N, C-alpha and C positions, 0 to 999 in steps of 0.2 A: 796709638792713633790720635792725632790732634783733635781737640774738640771743635765742633762746628760753631762758627761765629754768627750770631743773629744781627743783621744789619738793620738798624732802626732809624726812622725819621720822626722827629718831633714836630708836630703841627699845632702851634699855639700862638695867639697874638700878643702874648706877654713875654718879653725877653727874659725877665727875672724867673718866670716859671720854667722856661726852657733851660736856663742855666742850672736851676735846682734839680731838674730831672736829669740833665746831662751828668751832673756830679754824682747823683744817686745811682744812676744806671751804669755808668762807666766803671763803678767799683766792682761790677760783676764781670769776671774775666771773659765770659762768652757773649757779652753784649758790646756792640760798637755803634755809637751815634754817628751815622754817616751823612745826615742831612737835617736841616731845620727849615721851617717855613712859617709864615704868619698869616698867609692867605691861601685861597684855593689855587689861584694862578701860580703862586710860588711852589706850592706842593706838587702840582701836576708837572711843572717844569723840572723840578728836582727828580721826580720819578722817571722822567724821560732821559735824564742825564746819567743816572747810575743805578745799579741794582739795589733794591730795597726789599727786605723780607717782611718787615712789620712797621706799621705806623701807629704812633700814639697820638690820637686825634682829639683835640678840644672841640666843643660845639660852637663856641663863640669865636668867630674869625673876622679879620678885616675884610671889607668888601660885602657884596650882596649874597654870597654863597656861604652858608653855615657848614659846620663840620658834618652834619648828618647828610645833607645833600651832596657834599664832597665825598663822603663814604660811598654813596650810591654810584657816583661817577667812577671811583676807583674800582668798585665791584665789577663794573662793566669794562672799563678800559685796562685795568691792571688786576685781573682776578687772582694772579699769583701772590699779590701783596695782601697780607692779613691786616685788618684794621681793628684796633682796640681803642674804644672811646675812653678818654680820661677826662672827666668833667666834674664841675661843682654842682651840676643839676641832678637831683635825685627824684625828679618827677617821672611818673609812669609814662606820660606821653613821650618824653624824650627817649626813655629806655626802649619803648616799643617801636618808635620811629627808627632808632638806631639798628635794632634787630632786623626790621624790614628792609633797611637800606643795605644790609649785608655785613654789619659789624660782627666780629667774632667774640666780642666781650664788651663789658661796660664796668668801669671802676671809678669810684669817686676820688677826687683830688686829695681829700683829707684822709685817704686810706693809708695805713702803715706802709712803709717802703717795701717790706717783705711781701705784702699783698700784691703790689704792682709787679714785682719781680715774678711772683708765682703766676700772675695773670699772663704775663708775656710768655713764660715758659709753657704754660698750658696751651695758649693759642698757637704758638709756633710749632707745637707738637701735634697740631691738628684738632685740638679740643676747643671748647668754648668756656669762657670764664665770666661769671657775674658775681658781684659781692652778694653775700648771703641775704641782706635786706632787699636788694634789688631782684634777686632770683625769686623771692616770694611774690613780688609785684608782677613778675612775668606770668605767674599762674592765674592771676585775676583776669576775668573777661573784660574786654574794652569795646566800646562802640567804635564804628569806623571813623566818626568825626574826631575822636580823641587821638587818632594817629596823625592829625594835621597840626602844624605849627600855628601860632597865633596869626602870623602873616598869611599863611595859606587859608585859614578860615576867613580872614578879611577878604581875600581875593574871591573865595567861593561865594561869599555874600553878594558881591558885585556880579558874579557870573549868574547867580540865581535871579538877579534883576534884569538879566539879558544884556548886560553891558559888554562892549567890545574890549579887546586888549588895550586899545588906545584910551578909551574912556576910563578903564580901571587904572591905567598908568597915571592918568591925570589926577584922578581922585586920591590915589594913595601916594602920589609924588614919587613914582618909580619909573624906570625906563620900560619901554614896551617889551624889550627882550627879557627883562627880569620877570615881568608878568607872564610871559610865555613860558618861562622856566617854572614858575610857580604852578601854572596850569598843568604842565606836563607831570610835575611831581605829585600834584593832587590826583590826577588820573592814575598814576602808578600806584600810589598808596591805597587808593580805593578800588583798584583793579577795574577801572572803567575806561572804555575805549572812546565812545562817541560823545559829541557835544550835547546831544539831546538827553542822553543817559546821565551826563554830568549835571545838567540843569534839573532833571527829574530828581536826582539824589539830593541836590541842594534844597529844592522846594519841599520835598517830603521830610527832610530832617531839619526843617525850620531855620535854614541859613538866611532866609530873607529878612 
C-alpha cells in the first residue's frame, strides 16, 4: 500500500527561508511542498486553488495581517488544514496567541531539521507538537492582556479612551479596516462581545 503524501504550504515572507525549508522537507518521501506564500492574501488564494494538508506558518508576514491572525482565519475558513507555527519568536505571548488562534503546534526556526519533521508528522497524525522549552511555558498562567499583540494593546488603549475606529486609524496611521480587524481579534482573544464590556476591560486593566 503506497504511503500517504502530506501536502504542505510554506507561508513565510523570506524567499531564502522558504527555499531552505523546501530543500529540507522534500528530502522526506512522504512530504510534498505544493504551495508557497509570503502574505495572508497569497496564502488564502493558494488554499482556494488546491488541496493542502498542513501549513508551516511564520508569524511575520507581508501586509497588515500576521501569521497568528491568519491562523485564526484558516481555522474558521479551512478547518481541515492543520497549521504549524514555525517562528523565530520564543515569547510566551506569541505561543499563547497561536494556540488560541487554532495552531496545532509551535516550533522555533532554529530547531534541528528532525524536530520540524517530527512536528509535521505529529500534527498531521492528529496530535499537537510544541518544542520542550515552549511546552513548559504553556503551563504557566497568563493574564488576558498578555494574549494581545503589541499593536492590539495600542488599539485597546485608544478604545479605553473612547475613540472611534476612524480616530484610532488616524492616530496609529492605519486603515479603518485594519483597526476594525484588530478590534475583532481583541474581542475574540478576550472572549468579549459588547463594546461596553470591552471598554470596561480596558479601563479595569489599566490600558488607559
